[in-house]
N, C-alpha and C positions, 0 to 999 in steps of 0.2 A: 503494498501501500504505498503512496507516496505521502511523503510528509509535506503538510500543509502550507510550510516557507515557500516548495517548491511548485507548489501548484499552481499553474497558470489561471489568474483572475480573471483573464479573458473571457475562458470558456467552462471556469470553475473544472477544471481536468479533464475533461471530458474528450477532448484534443476535437471537439467539434464546436460551430457556430452555427447560428439560426436567424434567419432574415423573419422581418415581419409580414411573410407569405409560406413558414415555416417550413422554407427550403433550408436545408442543413448540407453545408458545407465546411472543409478541413477549417481549424482554428489559424489565423494570418500571422498572431503572436507566437507561438509556440510551435506553428511547423504542423498540429496534430497529434503532438504526440502526450499532451498533458501538463508539461512539467517546461518549466521556467524558473531557471536558478539566474542568481545574481551574475553579471555579466554577460548572459546572453544577450546577443542582439535579436530582434522581430525579422523574421522571415521578409526579405524585402525581394517579391517579384511578382510583376505585372498578373492584373488579376483580368481575366477577360470575359466581358459581360453581351448579352444581347441587346438588341433595339429596347426593351422592355426591364434595361438595368440591373438581368439575372445574370450570376455568375453560371461561368461554362466551363466544365471539367473536359 
């Protein structure tokens, strides 16, 4: 089990984020693993979206 100090606060350790339409996608802060330690840098990758601004995988 993860130490609460290392749990990503953006996704609460689940590794997934959900938008207002209930679409789930990998957390862009921790990279989808649910762990964010001091000194880690957020994942910096461009996110592709469609005309409705939904993320594309």
